[in-house]
N, C-alpha and C positions, 0 to 999 in steps of 0.2 A: 529453442522454438523455432520453428520454421516460420518467416515471414511470407505473407502472401502479398502480390501485387494488388493495389486498390482496385475495388469492384464496386460497382454501383447497385445498390437494391432499390428497386422502385417500389415505394409505399402504394397500398392499395389505399386509395382516399376514401372510399366509404368505410374501411375498417379502421386506419390508425390516423387518419387526420382528426383533429379536435371535434369531438362531438359538442352539439349545443351552442349556446351564445357565448357572451362575454361577462365578465365580472369586474368588481371593484373599479367602477368609474369607466367602464368601458374597455377596459384592458383585460387581456386573457390572463388568468391566474394560474401560476406554476408553483408548485410544491417542490421545496428542496428539503430532503432528510438526511442529516449527517448523523454520524454514531454517538460522538461525544466532543464536549469542550475541553477535555482535559489533556488532550494531545494537539499539539500547536498545528499540526497539519490538516486537522479538521477544521479549525478555526479558519485557516486559509482558505481551504477548500470553499467552505460555506461562503464567507466573504467574498471571493472571486467570483462565485457562481451568481451571487445575488446582483453584484455591481453588473456583470456583462448581461444578465438578463433584463433588468431593468433597462441598460442602455438600448436592449432590443425592444424596448416598449411594453415588456411583461409586468404585471403585478406579482410579486414574490412572497411566498410564505415559506421562510427558512426556520427550521426547528432542528435542535440537536436532543438526542435520544438520553438525556441525563447523561449519567457517567456510565456509559454502555449498558442501558437498562433496555431490555427488550420489550417490556409491557407499555414502558413510555413512547417508544419509537413507533410500536403498532398503534396506540392511540392517537398519536400526532397524525399518523397517516389516515387512520380513519377520519379524523377531523378534516384533513386536507381533501379526503374524497366527499365527504358531506357539505363541505362549504365551496365546493365548485371549481377546484382545481382540474384544470384540463389535461395536465401532464405532471408526472412525479419523475423526479431525478433522485435515486436513493442510493446511498452508501449503507448498506445493511451492517447491523451489529452483528448478528448471526444470519448467514446467507439463507438457511433453511426455515426461519421463523416467520416469514412473511406470507406463506402460501394462502391462509384463509383471508387476509385483509386484501390481498390483491385480486382474489375473486370478485370483491366488491369493485375494484378499480375497473377491472375488465368488462363486468357487466354494465358499468356507466360510461364504457368508452374512453376511459381515462388511459393515455399513453403511458407507458412505465420505462424509463431508461435507468439501466443498473450501472452505478457509478462507481468504478475502481474495485468493488466487491461485487462478485458474481451473486445474483440472487438465484436461489436454487429451488427446484421442484415447483415451479410456476410457469403457467404458458402466458401468463400476462405480460412477461418481459418482452418487449419488441428490440431493444438494442443494448450493447453494453459499451461503455466508454472507460478505457483503462490504459496502463503502461503496459508494455511487455514485461509482464511479471516473471516469467520463466528467465527471460533474459536478465533482470534484475538480479536473480539468484546465480546466474552463470557468471556475471561480472563480479560478484563477490568471491565465487569460488576461483575464478580466474586471477583475481587479485592476490588472494592466498597462495596461489600456485606460483605466480610470478615473483612474489616477494621472497618466498622461500626457496626458489629456483627448483622446484619439485621435479621438474622433467630430468634434470642433470644432478642434483645433489644426491648424496649418498643417503642423507637423514640417519636414523629415524627423527621426526619432528613431533612433539606433542600439540595436540590441538583439543579444544572443547566446542561443542555445537549448541546454538541457540536459535530457536525460531519464534513464531509468535503464537496468536491465540488459535487454538485448535478448531474453534467455529468459525473462523475466518478462510474462507476457500483458496485465498490467495497463498496462504501458507503453502498450499500443495506445491505452488509453482516456485515462490521464492526458494523454499527448502529443497525442491525437486531439482530447481535449476543448479544450486550450489552444490548438492550431492553428486549431480551428474559429473561434475569436474573432480570433487575431492574424494568420492568413494573409490574409484580404483586404487588411489593412493593409500587410503585406509585398509581396503582388502590386501595391498602388497605389503602392508606393514611400514611404508614411508612415513606415514601420518599414523600416530598412535592417539587414539582417545583414552585415557587413563581412567576416566569414570565408567566406560563400558556403554555410555548413553549416546547411541546414535540413531535411534529411530525418531520419527517426527513427534511421536507421542512422547518420549522420555525428554525431547528438547523443546518442548512446547512452553510458552509462556502466556499464561492467562490473561487476557486483555490488554497484551502487550506491555505489561506492567514493568515500569521501572525498578518498583519495589521488589517484585518477584523475581525478576532477573538478578538483582543485587544478592538477595537471598540464596538462591541457587549457586550463583558463583562464590559467594562466600563459603557454601557447603563444600564446593569443588576444590577450593583452596585448602580447607582443612583437611578433607579427606585424602587428597592426592599430593599434600605437601608443596603445593606450587607456591614460589616465592622468589625474589630477588637472590635469595641466598639459599633457594630450596631447590626442589624439581623445576626445571625450566619449562616454562609453557610458552610455546613459540606463537601461537597464533588462537583466535577466538573467532568464530564465525557467528555473527548476530544479524538476522535478518532484517531489522531496522533500528533506528535511532533511539527510540525510548528504551528498548531492550539494551542496546549497547551503553546507555547512560548509567544503568544500572551495574553493568559489567564493569564500567570505568570506575564506579565508585567503589565497588569491591576491590579491583585490583590496586587502586590508589591507598585504599585502607590496609592493604597486605604490604604496601611498601614499595609498589612500583612506581617509577618515575619515568619521564621522557626518554631517560638514557636506557631503559631497558625494557620497555613497555612491549607486551605482545602485540602483534598484528591483531587489528580488531577492526570488523567490518561494520558497516551500518548502512541506512538508506532513508531517505527524506531530507538530509541537510537541515534538520532541526536547529534552532538557534543554539541551543546547549551542545550539541554535538559538533556543531560548526566551530564553536569555541574551543572544545576540546580537541578538534582536529588541529587547530592552529597552534595549540598549547602541547600537541605529541602526545595525547592520550587518547586519540582515536585515529585510526589510520587513513580510512576512506569512508565516503557515505556516496550512496548512489542518488543523483538528484533527479526528482520527478517534479517538474515545473507544474505547480497547480494551474498557474494561469492558462497554461497549454490545454491541460485536461478540461478546465472549466470551459475553455473557449470550444471545444469540442463537443461537449455536452450541449450548449447553447446552440451550436450548428444543428445539431441533430433535432432540438426542440423546433428551431425555426423551419427545418424541412419538413417535420410532421405538422407544425401548423398550417404550411402551406400546401400540405398534400403532395410535395415534390419528391426529390430522391435524397437518400443518406447515403453518404460515402462510408465504406467500412472497408477493412484490409485483412479481415480475418473471418471466413465463414464455416470453419471446420473443427476450430480448436475448443470453443467455450460451451460444452455439454452441461445444461442445469439440471440433467435428470429427466427434464420433459422434451426437451428439444436444444438444438443448438442455436446459440444467440448470435446473431451478426454482430460483429464487434469492430472498433476501431482502437489499434494499439499504438499509444504515442511512445517516442524512443527515451528511455532513460539515459543519464550521464554520469559517468564515473567522476567523483570530485575528490581531490587530494590537496595537499598545500601548494602543489605545483599550478593549479587552475582554478582555486575557489575564487580569487578574485574576479576572473573573468566571468565565471559561471554564474556567481552570486550576486557580486557588487557591480560590475560593469552591465549586467542585464538588467538591474534596476530590482532584482528579487529581494535583495537586503540593502539598507543604508550601511556604511562603515561603522556608525554608532551602534548598530543592532548587535554587531558580533565583537565588540571591544570588550 
């Protein structure tokens, strides 16, 4: 994905500055809607957002959409709008499911920031705060390319492909980025997908579920006779850590150990995956520091509240089906055993006890 130089988008104060008065003891009220508490990263995102917004002087209504339950998230957003939230920061469960409820937000002058997952088919979205998710995918693909020395090695190498929830728009970028690196090798025959499952739909994992990815990996092991003493599996592309955890469970169950484990990618540096990385049962994870993303969302809220300017660095890429959403893309980082201490411990993201 091409990165653009930062540009400044000037807000129209009459349109996007917070309408109406204040709430909750004189404080402006901000709604934060996260998709689920079942994944570690969303708990961290929500907590970071709440802390930073409160430090900025706002009252915060933080809600989680059950266990990725769309009606629950919609009902929570309806309540946030009706109880006086002046802005909504939303990580959507399904990027296409919020069109109607956000019509209410726009009618009441409530500003909407799409958070990490692009909200589709709505003209109510003002800004998008995310990571460079195409770059996340290319990092994963490049890691496999490098570790297998695909540019010069003869091959062939066996690989299987996993991505996430088909209703998460980010999958288009994660999987698309990875396949921009890997697909030429698949077409040339240097990489072989013995299952034949190479499309996004075939490789999807509903709700980014660890259990679902484990079942699929177990089926692939059985169908293709993968194993330490069977058909060699050189690599598995996984778009994130919750999916990678299921893959790890299946591979360990099939007898794989640190000594013969396939290359396995991930994303988020979840605690379980970080432990697996240290143990040699996951090769890498792409670190997206939720503190950085939360800080960017808070910066956007502050700018909208003051009717001033919002900094973005991409005004062309993220078309939600109605308009292109001005976006700020934070930079992800590849984490391996070589740099996890610096990236995760020295930065204060985790304490040593968290990953022991």
